[in-house]
N, C-alpha and C positions, 0 to 999 in steps of 0.2 A: 711453595706453597702458596705464596703468592701470586705466582704466573699461573697455576690452577684456578685460581680464584677468578683473574682478569679473563680465562681463555675464553670460557662462555662470552662474555661482554665482545669479544673480538670477532670471533665467530658471529654474532648478531652483529656489528656495525655496519656493512656493507646495507644487510638489510633493513637496518632502521634509518640506512642515509636514505636510500633509495625513496622510505614511505613518507619520510622531511619534506623528499624532492618534489613527491606526486601529490603528496596531502597535505603537508604541513605550509609549504611556501604559497599556495593557490589560497588557501583559507587566509592566511596572512595577507594576502595581496589583495584580495577582497572586502578584505573588513579594512584596510588601510583607504580603499578608494570609497568604500561608503561613507565614509570620515572628509574627504575629500570634496569639498565645495567648489565649483568654478566659477569664482569672480570676473569683474568686468576686467579688459587689456588684459586678460590670462592670467589674472593674478587668483591664485588658488589657495581659500580657506580650509580649514579644519574644525569640524564640528558636526554637531546632530543634523544640518538643515535638510540633508537627504533623506532623512527620517520624517523629518515633520512635514514634509513634501508630499512622501507615501503615503502616511497616517492623516490626513488631510484629502488625500484620491478617493472617492467613494467605488472606483472601482479596485481599489487595492481589497478593501471592504468586504466585496464583493465575491474577489476570488478567494477571498480567504475562507469566506461561509462557505461557498462551494465546497473548499476542502473540506471543511468539518461534513459536511453533506455526506461525502463518500466514507468519510469514520464511520457511518454508520450501518455500511455495508458490512463491518466486519464483526461485529456480533450476530447481524443475519450468516456469512459464511462458516463462523465456530459451531454454530447451533446445526447447519445442514452438514455441514462438513463430519459432522458429530454422528449425527442420525445415519446418513452414508455410509460411514465406516464402519460405522457400529452392523448394519445391515450385511457389509459384505466380509466382516470377520465372523458371522455367522458361516461361513464356509456356503452360500448358496449355490448352486448348479450354475459356475460360468462367471465365476465370482470375478476371477482374473481377468476374464475380457471385460466384464464391467470396469474393474480397476483399471485397465489400460485406456478405456473410452472414456472415462471421468477424467483423466490426467492429460489426455490431448490435445484439449486446447490451451492448458499451460504451455505447451513447447510450439505453439504456434507464432509467428511473427505481430506483434501487434499491428503494423501497418496492415499487415492484411486483412487482420480480424477488423479493422476501425474501417477501412473501406468495405466487406463484405454486409457488414452491418450497416451501414450507413446506407446503402442501397436498400437491405432488406426494412429501415423504419422509414424510408423519405412515405410523404404521403400515399403516391402510388405505389409502394415498394410490396415485397412479396408479404410480410404478415398482414397486412390491412387488405391486400387480397384474400388470403387465408382466413382471415375473419370473417368476409363478408361471403366466401364460399359458404360455407358451414353455419349462414344464418345469422352470424353474431357481428353484419356491419354497424351496429348501432357503438361496437367498439373501438371504431377507425378514428384513429388521430393521426394527427404529423406529429411522430413522437420524437422530431429532432427539429421542426421548427417552433413547436409550441414553446414560448419560454418559461412558460410553466413545467413541464415534461423534459423539456431538453436534456435537464443536467441528471434525472433518474433516468431517461433512458442510458446513458452514457456508463452510471453507474450499474446498471442492468449488466451491462455488457463486459464490463470488468469485476463481475461477479461469475458469470459466466466462466471467462478463463481463469478465473485466481482459485475457482472454489476445486478443481482437480488436486490442487498444491495441497489443501486443507485436507483431501479424502485420505492422498497418500501418507502424508505427514503423522496424522494421526489413524489411519491403518496400520502400518509402519511400527510405529510404539504398539500398539494393540496386541501386534505379533507377537512381540518381545515381551510380554509380560509373562511369567510365570503361570501355567494353568494350575500350579495345585492352590493359589492363590484361589479360584476359582470354585475347584471342589472341594477345598474345606468349607466355602460359604454355603455350596449348597447342601451339603453334611448338616449344617448349621440350620438349615433351614431356609435360606436368602433366597429369592425369588430375582427375578430378573434386572429389576429396575431397581432391586436393593445391590445386586453387585455391580452393576454399570455404576451406581451414586456412590457406591464405599469403596471400589477396587478400581474401576476403570479408569473414572476422573483423576482420582488422586495421582494414580500412575501417569496418565497424561498431563499432569497441570505446569511440568515445564514446556514440556511441547507446545501446549496451549497457547502459555505465555509467551512463546518464541513467535509463533506464527500471527500472534495479536501486535507484538511491537515491531515485527518486520511489516505486517501490515500496515500500520500508522505509518510506517516510512513511506509506504509508498503511495499511501494516499495523499500523503504530503508532498512529496517532490520524483512521483514515477507516472504520472498519469499525463504527461503531456501530449504522448503521442495517442491514445485515444481522444485526444480535446482536440486536438490539430487536424488531425483526419475526418474525423465525423462532423465535428461544426464549425472547428476554427475559432470556436468561442463566443456564437452566435447560437443563435437569434439574439440581438442587439445587446450583444456580451453578456447573454444570460449562463456562460456556461465558461467563464473565463475562471481559469486555478493560477495560482500563484507561480507557477513553471511558466504559463505560456505570460502571465503580468511580467514577468522578467524577460521573454524573448522576446517579445513588443518591445519595452522598453533599451533591453542593448540591441537588438538587430535592423528593428523599425525605425524607433523614433529617436535610434542615436543619445539615449541617454544612459550611459552606460554607468554615471554614477548613481542614478533611479535603482535599475536593476542591479546594482552592487546592496546598497540597503535592502530591497526588499529580497535580495538573497541571502542576507546575514541573518534577515527575521528567519527565511526557513531555517537555516541553519540553527537558529536558536530554540524554535521549537523543535526540530529534531532532535538537542540535547538532550531537551528536558524531556522529550520521550524516552529517550535513553537513561536517562537517570531515573526516571519514574519505573523504567524495566528493572534495573538494578535494585529500585527497593523491593518491589514485587516477586521478582529473583529471590534475594534473601528469605521472602516469608514463605513461596513455593516449595524452598527445600525446606523450609523444616516441615511442611505440611506431606512433602512426599517420601521425608524423612519415616 
């Protein structure tokens, strides 16, 4: 009997050991390095000195602010994704083709997208030329060279690339909803909006919660490629994000201890997001049931 109880743990042991090696050890190493403060004559001190340095760095806070700005794209993607998924769910002619076209940007390589849009959004790029050709030249801007517009231009590209995932995710769940629920609602006199509000949204609650949580983590720790390819952190460091801040400290400035401290901050924020997701999921499960 005892052997049977231990058998599952024995089968899981290799996988758990691999996870500990791949994930747990690097996390412990980064935390340990973040608490190691180099001193004079090669003496290393233990403490929070690295965190004190990055918290006094204006670039760190502006990088965090840009990540928070990117968070604002998430509710937009949820709303637009729901609207487009609802239109496709109505089985309009050619809806499968539209679904594929909507998802296509999501499978493209981020560096490729970044390079293409960096040419499109430059001062004499395709977008400005197109605006001028239709009499909207007054809308011309240096989309990536203007410090007040650059981060929002990058955000627009991220939305364009990520929106297809939201659409397909929501549409897949809509297709799985029992049609009898809608039929019963129609019999009771519910209109289209009421059916969406009281049937579709509750059924999509778990999927929406999953997408929001994943998007928060992506906007916190997955936008490096866009920034690095499209702006490089410019103009005048106005598009720095935390990932780029870590990269600059670790590989260009040789300040691995400060980079580790910034990485721990990212890890902490991501952990908080996941903890919040767990709380939200508990409540969503109650609604879905």
